[in-house]
C-alpha positions as CSV (number, residue, x, y, z in Angstrom):
1,M,-8.0,30.2,-13.4
2,S,-9.3,32.3,-10.0
3,A,-11.8,33.9,-12.1
4,M,-13.6,30.7,-12.9
5,V,-13.4,29.3,-9.3
6,I,-15.0,32.6,-8.5
7,L,-17.9,32.2,-11.0
8,A,-17.9,28.5,-10.3
9,L,-18.7,29.3,-6.7
10,T,-21.1,32.4,-7.3
11,G,-23.3,29.9,-9.6
12,L,-23.1,27.5,-6.6
13,S,-24.2,29.7,-4.1
14,S,-27.3,30.8,-6.3
15,A,-28.2,27.4,-7.1
16,C,-28.2,26.5,-3.7
17,A,-30.0,29.6,-2.4
18,H,-32.4,29.0,-5.0
19,E,-32.9,25.2,-3.8
20,S,-33.6,26.5,0.1
21,R,-36.7,28.5,-1.0
22,S,-40.0,26.8,-1.0
23,D,-41.7,26.2,-4.5
24,D,-44.5,28.1,-6.1
25,S,-47.1,26.1,-4.4
26,G,-45.7,27.0,-0.9
27,G,-44.9,23.8,-0.3
28,P,-41.7,22.4,1.5
29,Q,-38.4,23.5,1.1
30,R,-36.1,21.2,-1.5
31,S,-34.2,18.9,0.4
32,S,-30.2,17.8,-1.4
33,S,-31.5,14.2,-1.5
34,S,-34.7,15.5,-3.2
35,R,-32.2,17.2,-5.9
36,A,-30.2,13.9,-6.7
37,T,-33.4,12.1,-7.7
38,D,-34.7,15.1,-9.6
39,D,-34.4,13.5,-13.5
40,S,-35.2,17.3,-15.0
41,R,-31.9,18.8,-13.5
42,P,-28.7,17.9,-15.4
43,S,-26.0,16.3,-13.5
44,T,-23.4,18.7,-11.8
45,S,-20.9,16.2,-11.3
46,G,-17.2,17.1,-11.4
47,S,-18.2,20.7,-11.0
48,G,-18.3,21.3,-7.3
49,G,-21.7,19.9,-6.9
50,D,-22.6,16.5,-6.4
51,A,-19.9,14.0,-5.5
52,P,-19.4,11.4,-8.2
53,T,-21.4,8.4,-7.9
54,A,-18.2,6.1,-7.9
55,A,-17.6,7.6,-4.2
56,A,-21.2,6.9,-2.7
57,S,-20.4,2.9,-3.6
58,P,-18.6,1.1,-1.2
59,S,-15.0,1.1,-1.4
60,E,-13.5,-3.1,-1.7
61,T,-11.0,-3.9,0.7
62,A,-7.8,-6.1,-0.7
63,P,-7.7,-9.2,1.2
64,P,-4.8,-9.7,3.7
65,L,-1.0,-10.6,2.8
66,K,0.0,-14.2,2.5
67,D,3.3,-14.4,4.3
68,G,6.2,-15.6,1.6
69,T,8.9,-18.0,1.9
70,A,12.7,-18.0,2.3
71,V,15.5,-20.3,1.2
72,L,18.7,-19.6,2.1
73,I,21.1,-19.9,-1.1
74,S,24.6,-19.2,0.3
75,C,26.2,-18.0,3.6
76,A,28.7,-15.3,3.8
77,T,32.3,-16.3,3.3
78,P,35.7,-14.5,3.2
79,D,35.9,-15.2,-0.6
80,D,32.1,-13.9,-1.0
81,P,30.7,-11.5,1.8
82,Y,27.5,-11.9,0.8
83,A,24.3,-13.9,2.5
84,T,21.9,-15.0,-0.5
85,V,18.7,-15.6,0.3
86,E,15.7,-16.0,-2.1
87,I,12.2,-15.1,-1.4
88,R,9.1,-16.3,-3.0
89,N,5.7,-14.2,-3.0
90,P,2.2,-16.2,-3.0
91,N,0.2,-13.4,-3.1
92,G,-1.2,-12.0,-6.1
93,R,0.3,-8.2,-5.5
94,D,3.2,-7.1,-5.0
95,A,4.3,-7.1,-1.3
96,V,7.4,-5.9,1.4
97,F,8.8,-9.1,3.2
98,T,10.9,-9.4,6.4
99,V,13.8,-11.7,6.3
100,K,15.6,-12.9,9.2
101,I,18.8,-14.2,8.7
102,N,21.2,-15.5,11.5
103,F,25.2,-15.5,11.2
104,K,26.6,-18.3,13.9
105,D,30.0,-19.0,14.5
106,N,31.6,-22.5,14.8
107,R,30.1,-23.0,18.5
108,G,26.5,-22.0,17.3
109,F,26.1,-18.2,19.0
110,T,24.6,-16.2,17.1
111,M,26.9,-13.4,15.8
112,I,24.7,-11.1,13.9
113,D,21.0,-11.3,13.8
114,T,19.5,-9.5,10.9
115,G,16.0,-8.8,10.0
116,N,15.8,-6.8,6.1
117,Q,12.7,-5.9,4.2
118,V,12.6,-7.0,0.5
119,S,10.3,-6.0,-2.0
120,V,8.9,-8.9,-4.2
121,P,6.8,-8.6,-7.2
122,A,3.7,-10.5,-7.0
123,K,3.4,-14.2,-7.6
124,D,7.3,-13.8,-8.2
125,K,10.6,-14.4,-6.2
126,K,13.7,-12.5,-5.6
127,T,17.0,-13.3,-4.9
128,Y,18.4,-10.8,-2.2
129,R,22.3,-10.6,-1.0
130,V,23.3,-9.5,2.2
131,A,26.3,-7.9,2.5
132,M,28.8,-9.0,5.5
133,A,31.6,-7.4,4.2
134,S,31.1,-4.2,6.7
135,T,31.2,-6.4,9.8
136,G,35.4,-7.4,9.8
137,R,34.0,-10.7,11.3
138,L,33.7,-12.9,7.8
139,E,36.3,-15.5,9.3
140,E,34.1,-15.8,12.2
141,I,31.0,-17.2,10.5
142,A,30.8,-20.9,10.1
143,R,27.2,-20.9,9.3
144,C,23.8,-19.0,8.4
145,E,20.2,-20.0,9.2
146,V,17.3,-18.4,7.6
147,N,13.8,-18.3,8.9
148,P,11.3,-19.9,6.6
149,R,9.0,-17.7,6.9
150,A,9.2,-14.5,5.5
151,T,6.8,-11.8,7.1
152,A,4.5,-10.2,4.8
153,D,4.6,-6.2,5.6
154,R,2.5,-4.4,3.2
């Protein structure tokens, strides 16, 4: 493999040295841009010489992601220690959304405020369950509130 690399580099440097000399007529030196338009030479793209044509064309950028929606399906209870949320992706490509859920007590105070990242396939929906068993405060949760806007992250 190293012999191939050395040979390729040797051939490349002698080709470059040949191009930098003036032609037999004593004319100006050949530039790399004139080489690209010279149809008499075989193409060397892919062998370390010229850059591939695709790299020269401008790259297209994807449109920015739209935010998704989030809907509360069920709140966490002592019988089911998970809040369940459905997230919808309106985009034509997969996306990650931040979903915000607040868990409130019977007086309306926020006990727990979460922000979870959820990956959702393109033009699809995903049901996501947020575990509350580890908080030890399930009996105090009176209701859950979900921000209806799921913010697109990437």
